C-alpha angles and dihedrals in degrees: 000000000000128000117281116261095268134143087248093057091046092052099036122136117249112280132174123245108246116218118249120246107268104171144025119285143163126236140182093224125010118196120196113208133042097217128101097287094051094041093048093049093043095047093048091049095044091050087054090057100261118141105239132191115190123199121202122185094212125358132324108284093008094138131047093320091068099036107045131108092269094234124148098216117171122223137034128283089254108068123237087247091055092046090051094050093045103040105016138262094282091060091046090052090049093050092043089057095058110030092099093048095087092060089051091053090052093050091046092052093047092050099038096045097033093237113185103216105132094253112193133175135249137031126206130207111211129202132207100198146018094266091056091048090053089051090053091049089052090049092051091051093046094049090047089056087057092053100265109135101165098093121101126184117230125200119208093274094048091046090057088067087066107026122041096209133098098208094092130073095205143306149198128262122214107205090192093058127082146152141250148163099284099197092052089050090054092047091049092050091049090053090049090051091053092048089055091053103269121140122222127196116191127193087035111133117197112224101179145337122237130197096016091161094055122017111345119236117194112209118205134179093270108014148000141241122214108198142177091224130021125201117191116203105153093121113175093002101055090100112180096329092103106032094183091064099045097087093052097070142023123214111241123185125219127184137226134183134188126214125215114273110290126219115266090245094052094044090052090050093052098044110010096181096037092238123152119247137209128172122224101237121122090248098036140189121225131185147163143163122269122224090265093049101259117145108238105202123184141172146111129098131228112187113219093034102265118151122238115241093230113033094172091049089053097048105033097074091055092046091051092049089057094039113021089178088071094065107131096010112145118255111211100183134023123174146159134220140176130245124187116250121200119204091237092046086231119116116257117237128169152097133285092188139357092284102020116096132179142186127187145129106074089162097216098321096087106125093073099019094056092053091049094047091047087059092048090052091050091049091053094047088052092052101262098114102158099103093034092054093050090059095037090056094060111105120246129204131201120240115271110257094033124245092313099054104023094098097054090042091054092045091056089049091052090054090058094050091043089054090052090052091049095053095038100241 
C-alpha cells in the first residue's frame, strides 16, 4: 500500500523503500507499527543498545502519523480536571507532570537527528463565545497549578495579532506548542532508527500473534518474527490482527485539505505569526500554514472510520466562514485518515503477556502523546516500569453498544455536544 494522496505525501522528503519481511527470523525486540508510537519506542530502545525489528503493514507514517494536522498540542483528550475527578488528584498530578514531555521528545529528535520537518512554534486555542473563553481561563489556571506557565489568554483584540478572522471572541496561546510536517518527522525518525542499528520491514502486514503468554511469534503474510519482547503500536489500523485490543478503541476518521500556495501578503493576513490554530468545540476545526504558504485546514469526525465521499465539500464551508477571502481558492489535496478513540479519551497502555506491551487510543492528541507513550513503552521494556504501570493501572471501558453499535451511539452523543457548542452552553 502506498501513501494516501495527501499534501504530505506529495511534499515528503526522499526515503528508501524498505523490503518486506519474506522469511522467518528472530529478534530481541519486535515493534508492530511504523507510526509515531512504534518509531518512538523503537528509537528509544535502539539508542539503549537493544536490537529492534520494526514491522509496518504499508509504509512508514502511512496511518494517522503521516496524515494528521501536524499540530504539537500538549495534553490528552481527557482534561486534567476530568482525570482528577475520575481517577483522583494523585493521578491528575502524575499526568500533569508529563503532558508536555511528548513535545520535548519531538524537539529533541528534530535537533539531534537533523530532521527537516518545518518545525515551527506556538499553537492557539480559539473560542466562539463567552462560555468557551471561561473554559480556557479555567484550563490556564489548572495547567498553571501543574507547573505549566506557557499559556497566555488573548482577548479578541490580542487574538487579531495572530488570527486574521473576526469569528472568534478570544483564545489562549500555548507558547510551548507548535506545528510541523508530520510525515517528514516520521520519515526522519525512521532514518534515525536505522542509523542506530534498527531494522524496518515495510509492506509487512501482521495477521496474528502466537504464543503471547510465552515467547511471542508475530505471523505476517510472508514470514514470522520470534522475539523476546513484543511492542504493539498499530493503533487505529490494527484491524483484527490482535483481537484482545479491538474493543479498547474505535477508528474515527478526520479530514484535511490543502489549498494552493497563497501569496505572502495573504498568508500573513490570515495567520500573522504563523501559529497553528484549533477551536475548542467538540467537533473542532484546526488549521495552519505549510512551509510553502498553503492553508492546511482540517476538521470533521466520522465515527467508525469511514471516509466521506467529498472531503473538500465537507471542509470548505467551515474554512470560508473563518476566512471569507478564501472563497474560490483552489484546493490541491484533500484526504482522510483514522485515529483511535478510546471511550475514556485516555490513551490505553498495558500488557497482553509478560513480554508483550501495547499503546493505543490517543483520541486525536497523538502527535505528542504517541512520542510520550513510546518512551513509556521503552522504559517498561528496559525494566523501569513505574510510569508505565501508573497508566496501565487505569481502568478501561468498552464503548456502549459494542463494536456493532458503538459508531451510531457516538454519533448521537456528538450531536448533543455539537448542539451545546452551537448555543454556547
